[in-house]
NULORO-245484 format. One line per field, with one value per residue: residue number from 0; residue in one letter; y, x, z of N, C-alpha, C, O in turn. Coordinates in Angstrom, 2 decimals, decimal comma, always signed. Example, Ala and Ser with C-alpha at 12.3 -4.5 7.8 and 13.67 -1.06 7.14 Angstrom:
<rs>
nr <- [0|1]
rest <- [a|s]
n_y <- [-5,69|-2,25]
n_x <- [+13,19|+12,85]
n_z <- [+7,80|+7,08]
ca_y <- [-4,50|-1,06]
ca_x <- [+12,30|+13,67]
ca_z <- [+7,80|+7,14]
c_y <- [-3,30|+0,03]
c_x <- [+13,20|+12,90]
c_z <- [+7,80|+7,87]
o_y <- [-3,32|+1,14]
o_x <- [+14,24|+13,41]
o_z <- [+8,46|+8,04]
</rs>
This chain:
<rs>
nr <- [0|1|2|3|4|5|6|7|8|9|10|11|12|13|14|15|16|17|18|19|20|21|22|23|24|25|26|27|28|29|30|31|32|33|34|35|36|37|38|39|40|41|42|43|44|45|46|47|48|49|50|51|52|53|54|55|56|57]
rest <- [m|v|g|y|l|y|g|q|t|d|t|q|i|i|t|a|s|t|m|e|e|n|v|a|s|a|r|v|l|e|k|n|g|f|i|r|t|a|l|a|v|d|e|d|w|g|y|d|q|p|t|i|a|d|k|w|f|c]
n_y <- [+202,07|+204,18|+203,96|+201,48|+201,83|+203,72|+202,31|+199,93|+199,85|+201,24|+203,59|+207,17|+209,37|+210,03|+210,51|+212,18|+212,92|+214,75|+215,48|+218,79|+219,43|+217,14|+216,94|+214,87|+212,86|+214,44|+214,93|+212,38|+212,00|+214,08|+213,16|+211,14|+212,11|+213,54|+216,56|+219,21|+220,60|+221,83|+223,86|+223,51|+222,36|+221,54|+218,39|+215,38|+212,96|+211,34|+211,93|+214,01|+216,86|+218,69|+217,53|+219,29|+219,54|+218,88|+218,68|+216,45|+215,52|+213,32]
n_x <- [+200,32|+199,97|+202,18|+201,96|+199,54|+200,31|+202,51|+201,87|+199,59|+197,27|+196,53|+196,01|+195,56|+194,91|+192,39|+191,04|+189,15|+188,52|+186,95|+186,79|+187,56|+189,12|+192,03|+193,98|+193,49|+194,03|+196,73|+197,78|+197,28|+198,80|+201,47|+201,62|+201,96|+199,85|+198,19|+196,54|+193,64|+191,36|+189,12|+186,80|+184,69|+181,24|+179,87|+178,07|+177,73|+175,69|+174,68|+172,07|+172,47|+174,82|+178,16|+180,87|+184,07|+187,64|+189,26|+191,65|+194,57|+196,85]
n_z <- [+215,96|+214,11|+212,56|+211,36|+209,93|+208,06|+207,05|+206,19|+204,91|+202,44|+203,54|+203,71|+205,32|+208,66|+210,98|+213,89|+216,78|+219,56|+222,72|+223,86|+226,52|+227,32|+227,99|+228,37|+226,37|+224,15|+224,50|+224,01|+221,24|+220,39|+221,11|+219,16|+216,71|+215,80|+214,69|+215,89|+214,08|+214,09|+216,20|+218,82|+217,42|+216,37|+216,69|+215,87|+218,34|+219,03|+221,13|+222,97|+222,46|+220,37|+220,47|+221,55|+220,00|+219,01|+216,24|+214,81|+212,67|+211,15]
ca_y <- [+201,94|+205,05|+203,46|+200,17|+202,17|+204,30|+201,44|+198,40|+199,96|+202,38|+204,75|+208,31|+210,38|+209,47|+211,66|+212,00|+213,93|+214,69|+216,59|+219,86|+219,42|+215,89|+217,23|+213,60|+212,24|+215,32|+214,62|+211,05|+212,18|+214,93|+212,25|+210,26|+213,02|+214,29|+217,81|+219,81|+221,33|+222,79|+223,88|+223,63|+222,07|+220,71|+217,01|+214,54|+211,75|+210,61|+212,64|+215,01|+217,94|+218,19|+217,45|+220,23|+218,70|+219,46|+217,78|+215,98|+214,59|+212,78]
ca_x <- [+199,29|+200,30|+203,13|+201,40|+198,55|+200,97|+203,63|+201,52|+198,14|+197,14|+195,92|+196,60|+195,25|+194,22|+191,62|+190,66|+188,39|+188,40|+186,29|+187,75|+188,16|+189,85|+193,46|+194,69|+193,34|+194,75|+198,17|+198,15|+197,47|+200,12|+202,72|+201,77|+202,35|+198,71|+198,14|+195,24|+193,36|+190,18|+189,00|+185,51|+183,66|+180,06|+179,71|+177,00|+178,20|+174,73|+173,88|+170,90|+173,08|+175,93|+179,48|+181,91|+185,08|+188,65|+189,57|+193,07|+194,96|+198,14]
ca_z <- [+214,93|+213,15|+211,79|+210,71|+208,94|+206,92|+206,39|+205,73|+204,11|+201,64|+204,28|+203,37|+206,24|+209,88|+211,66|+215,21|+217,32|+221,08|+223,43|+224,01|+227,77|+227,39|+227,73|+228,16|+225,08|+223,29|+224,68|+223,37|+219,88|+220,01|+221,23|+218,28|+215,82|+215,36|+214,58|+215,87|+213,00|+214,34|+217,79|+219,44|+216,13|+216,73|+216,15|+216,29|+218,71|+219,37|+222,30|+222,63|+221,92|+219,70|+221,32|+221,14|+219,86|+218,60|+215,20|+214,63|+211,62|+211,13]
c_y <- [+202,84|+204,51|+202,21|+200,91|+202,77|+203,36|+200,32|+198,60|+200,97|+203,50|+206,14|+209,43|+209,67|+210,81|+211,06|+213,14|+213,78|+215,81|+217,50|+219,94|+218,17|+216,15|+215,74|+213,02|+213,20|+215,21|+213,42|+211,09|+213,03|+213,84|+211,31|+210,90|+213,58|+215,67|+218,57|+220,85|+222,20|+222,71|+224,06|+223,55|+221,31|+219,35|+216,31|+213,29|+210,99|+211,12|+213,62|+216,30|+217,71|+218,32|+218,48|+219,44|+219,31|+218,28|+217,80|+215,46|+214,19|+212,24]
c_x <- [+199,52|+201,21|+202,72|+200,47|+199,35|+202,13|+203,09|+200,12|+198,25|+196,47|+196,81|+196,49|+194,53|+193,43|+191,33|+189,73|+188,30|+187,54|+187,04|+188,50|+189,01|+191,32|+194,34|+194,76|+194,01|+196,12|+198,49|+198,28|+198,69|+201,37|+202,96|+201,66|+200,89|+198,79|+196,70|+194,79|+192,14|+189,79|+187,55|+184,41|+182,40|+180,15|+178,64|+177,67|+177,12|+174,17|+172,71|+171,31|+174,18|+177,13|+180,46|+183,25|+186,34|+188,93|+191,01|+193,31|+196,41|+198,50]
c_z <- [+213,86|+211,95|+210,87|+209,55|+207,60|+206,07|+205,73|+204,96|+203,26|+202,10|+203,87|+204,47|+207,38|+210,65|+212,95|+215,77|+218,89|+221,80|+223,88|+225,53|+228,13|+227,10|+227,59|+226,88|+223,99|+223,27|+224,01|+221,87|+219,63|+220,09|+220,00|+216,89|+215,19|+215,42|+214,66|+214,71|+213,05|+215,87|+217,78|+218,08|+216,73|+216,03|+216,83|+216,89|+219,36|+220,57|+221,97|+222,13|+221,27|+220,65|+220,67|+221,16|+219,19|+217,39|+215,14|+213,24|+211,65|+209,62]
o_y <- [+202,44|+204,62|+202,06|+200,62|+202,44|+203,54|+199,76|+197,63|+201,64|+204,30|+206,16|+210,34|+208,84|+211,92|+209,86|+214,20|+212,69|+216,96|+217,12|+220,35|+218,17|+215,65|+215,59|+212,70|+212,69|+215,34|+213,42|+210,44|+212,73|+213,74|+210,78|+210,20|+214,04|+216,09|+218,57|+221,82|+223,10|+221,76|+224,70|+224,40|+220,47|+219,27|+216,50|+212,51|+210,09|+210,64|+213,96|+216,89|+216,61|+219,15|+218,48|+218,77|+220,42|+217,09|+218,83|+214,98|+214,92|+211,73]
o_x <- [+199,33|+201,00|+203,17|+200,64|+199,13|+202,54|+203,69|+199,56|+199,29|+195,90|+198,04|+197,32|+193,66|+193,95|+191,33|+189,62|+188,01|+187,53|+188,10|+189,64|+189,60|+191,83|+195,24|+195,81|+194,52|+196,74|+199,54|+199,13|+199,51|+202,16|+204,05|+201,28|+200,92|+199,53|+195,88|+195,50|+191,90|+190,04|+187,02|+183,57|+182,61|+180,50|+178,30|+178,18|+177,41|+173,11|+172,47|+170,54|+174,69|+177,09|+180,77|+183,56|+186,10|+188,80|+191,65|+192,36|+197,15|+199,60]
o_z <- [+212,71|+210,74|+209,73|+208,36|+206,44|+204,93|+204,82|+204,45|+203,26|+201,35|+203,76|+204,48|+207,14|+210,80|+213,19|+215,16|+219,38|+221,38|+224,38|+225,73|+229,21|+226,09|+226,76|+226,32|+222,99|+222,22|+223,37|+221,26|+218,76|+219,15|+219,74|+215,95|+214,05|+216,31|+213,75|+214,44|+212,25|+216,62|+216,87|+217,78|+217,60|+214,86|+218,00|+216,08|+220,16|+220,97|+220,82|+221,36|+221,44|+221,55|+219,48|+222,14|+218,71|+217,66|+215,34|+212,62|+212,30|+209,40]
</rs>
């Protein structure tokens, strides 16, 4: 998907978020070239309380 977005569209940056305890999702992003840019950021994922998430970009 990353290759397609950068090669076949005008996408300039891809971002992702993972819950900080979700090591498996973080590993998938790392394997696909994403770099973690922020740790433990509050995000609104629609729950009663903010979700603590790590931010990624590729």
